N, C-alpha and C positions, 0 to 999 in steps of 0.2 A: 484472454477472454475479454471481449469488448461488448458493452451493452449500449443500446440506442433507444432513446425514448422520445423521438419526435419525427416530423416529416423530413424527407430527404435523406434518410439513412440507408446505407448498404444497397446501392443500386446493383441489381442482378438481372441480366437479360431483359432490360427495359422496364423492370418493375422495382419499386422501392420497398425495402423490407424494414418497416419501422416497428418500434416497440418489441424488439427481439434481442437475442444475444448471439454474437458471432464469435466463432473460435477457429483456430488453425491447429490441427492435430500434430502431435499428440497433446491433448489437454484434458483436464478433468476438473469439475466443480462439485463441491459437496454441500449438502444441507443436513440438518438434523442433529441428533444427540446420540451418544453411545448406548443409551438404554432403549432406543427405539427397536421395535420388532413388529411383525405382523402388519406390514404396510404395503401399499401399492405405490410405485412411482410411475408417473406418466408425463409425456411431453410431446409437443409437435416438433418434428425434426426435419430439416432440409439439408441433405448432404449430396449435392449433385455430382461431385467428383471425389467423394471420400466415404468414410465410414463413421457413423456417429449414432448415439442412442443414450440409454439410461443404464444405471447400475444400482445395485444395493450391496451393502456390506454384509459380511458373514464372519464366522469364527476365525480366529488366528490371522486376522488381517487380510483374508481373502475377499473377493468381491465377484458377484455374478453380473454379467453385462448382457444387455440386449442391444445389438447394433443393427442399423440399416446400412447396407452397402450400396452406394450410388442410387438409392431409392428402389433397387431391384431385388435385393436379397436380404434376408434376416438371418442373424447369427446369434445364438445363445451360447455364452462361454463362461468358464470359471477361471479366474486368475488368482494365483496364490500371492502371498505377501511379497514375493520376489518378482512378480510380474509374469511368471510362466503361465501360459494360457493352455487350456484344454477345451476344445469345442465340444459342447454337449448336444447341439442340434443346429441344423441349417435348413432354410426353406427359400424357394424362389417365390417372390411376391407377385401378385397380379399387377399388370401395368395399369397406370392411371393416365390414359391418353389425353384427357382434358388439361392436365397440369404438367407443364414442362418447365423447370424440373419439379417433381412432385414433393409436396409436404407430406410427411407420414406421421400419424399419431401412434406412438408406441407406449405400451404399458407393461410393467414387469411386476409380478407378485407371486406369492405362494399360497396355495389353498389345498387342504387335505393331503399334505405331504408331496405335492407336485408343484413345481415352479412353472408358471405360464408366461409366455411372451406373446403379447397381442399387438397386431399392427392394423391400424384403421378399424378398430373395434371388433376384429376377428382374431381368434386364436391362430397364431402362426407357428408357434413352437411350444414344446413342453418337455420337462425333464424331471424325473424322480431323483436323479443323481445330484442335482444342485442343492446346496445347503439352504437353510432357512435364513431370512433377513435378520440381521442383527447390527444395530448401529446406524451410521450415516448412510446416505444414498446421494445420488446426483446425476449429472450429465457427463458424457464422455465423447470426445472426438478422437477416434483412433488414428485417423489419417485425413489429410486434406482439410478444406474449409467446410464448416458446418454452421447452421443456424438453428437456434432453439427458441421456442415460444410456448406459452401456456404450460409451464412446469407445475405439476401438482403431486403432493404426497398425501395419501389418505389411508386410514385404518381399513384393512381388508374386510372387517366386519360390516362396514358401510356399503360394500359393493353388492349390487344385485346378483342373485344366484345365477351362475352361468354367464356372467358378464364381467367386463373390466371397468365398468362405470357404476357410480352410485346414482340413485334417483336425484334428478336435478342437474347432473353433469351432462346428460345427453341433450340438454336444452329445454326440457319441460319445466313447467311451473310447479311441479309437485315435490320440491325439495323439502324434506322433513327437517325440523329444527335440530334433532340429534345428529344428523349427517353433517350439517354445517359446522358443528363443534369438533368434528373429527378430521377436518381438512386443513392442511397447512398451505 
């Protein structure tokens, strides 16, 4: 995992990707504490020739992953402590013609006994089989080169009903004081 914090970093198809993290899969980064629960992890992901996304920890060393594959497909899976994977849901994503390769904003959280995987602000996948978040969370590059930006972890209580964002995250000026205190 390599981080870049200035101009001239990571040239890709004629554009420079500054202020982001670059990985080569398989790779995984973690944030958080073992006592964390009831949170949403979100990030901007660019995986033009690979698969990358976000994950949250669960009981017994398992983790739930939401990955974007080459910007065209979303996969929600459960991995046990040994790394054995079970796919819980898959979806084809709408094409973003204006952006090549496309950055995708992914968010993973659980609400009302259902785990949601959102891509670009819309629900892409859901599963009642996925366990609840417990412990650390982070970014994952399953294969190929991937870039990450704008990683955020937030208490799900701060999310707007029926949405994967909290007031203020969508770019408005109406961020309430209590929401800022729940964001890492």
